[in-house]
Every structure is written in structure tokens, then in C-alpha cells.
Backbone bond lengths (Angstrom), bond angles and torsions (degrees), N, CA, C in turn:
res aa  C-N    CA-C-N  psi(-1)  N-CA   C-N-CA  omega(-1)  CA-C   N-CA-C  phi
1 X - - - 1.472 - - 1.528 109.67 -
2 X 1.319 117.32 124.72 1.469 120.48 179.96 1.531 109.44 -92.51
3 X 1.323 115.68 148.40 1.473 119.95 -177.77 1.533 110.20 -72.52
4 X 1.336 117.91 141.88 1.476 121.65 179.10 1.527 111.88 -59.48
5 X 1.352 115.67 -32.92 1.467 119.39 179.81 1.522 109.74 -59.71
6 X 1.331 116.34 -42.14 1.465 120.55 -179.92 1.533 109.49 -61.97
7 X 1.320 116.46 -41.19 1.466 120.66 -179.78 1.521 110.84 -61.05
8 X 1.333 116.00 -42.30 1.471 119.95 -179.88 1.527 109.84 -63.35
9 X 1.339 115.77 -41.83 1.471 119.97 -179.07 1.534 109.89 -61.63
10 X 1.329 116.29 -43.79 1.471 120.45 179.78 1.529 109.71 -64.00
11 X 1.325 116.31 -41.58 1.468 120.06 -179.38 1.529 110.26 -62.09
12 X 1.335 116.60 -45.16 1.471 120.11 -179.94 1.521 110.34 -62.42
13 X 1.329 116.44 -41.17 1.472 120.48 -179.27 1.532 109.10 -62.42
14 X 1.331 116.13 -43.42 1.464 120.56 -179.05 1.533 110.28 -62.73
15 X 1.331 116.05 -43.60 1.475 120.45 179.27 1.526 109.95 -61.21
16 X 1.314 116.35 -43.93 1.474 120.55 -179.31 1.528 109.75 -60.20
17 X 1.322 115.72 -41.36 1.464 119.93 -179.17 1.532 109.78 -63.52
18 X 1.329 116.58 -44.15 1.464 120.22 -179.86 1.526 110.32 -61.69
19 X 1.324 116.86 -42.03 1.474 120.70 -178.64 1.528 109.91 -65.79
20 X 1.353 115.99 -36.54 1.472 119.34 -179.18 1.523 110.87 -63.18
21 X 1.321 117.27 -38.70 1.468 120.87 -176.67 1.539 109.70 -62.88
């Protein structure tokens, strides 16, 4: 089971990457 905090961090990182493109 992965922690929800980790999921949020990954989601934010993914969003940042999309915005950078």
C-alpha cells in the first residue's frame, strides 16, 4: 500500500511537467 502523500507528490510533479511542455 502506497501512502496518499506520495501519490499527491507524483501528481504535482506530473502536472508541473505538463505545464513545462
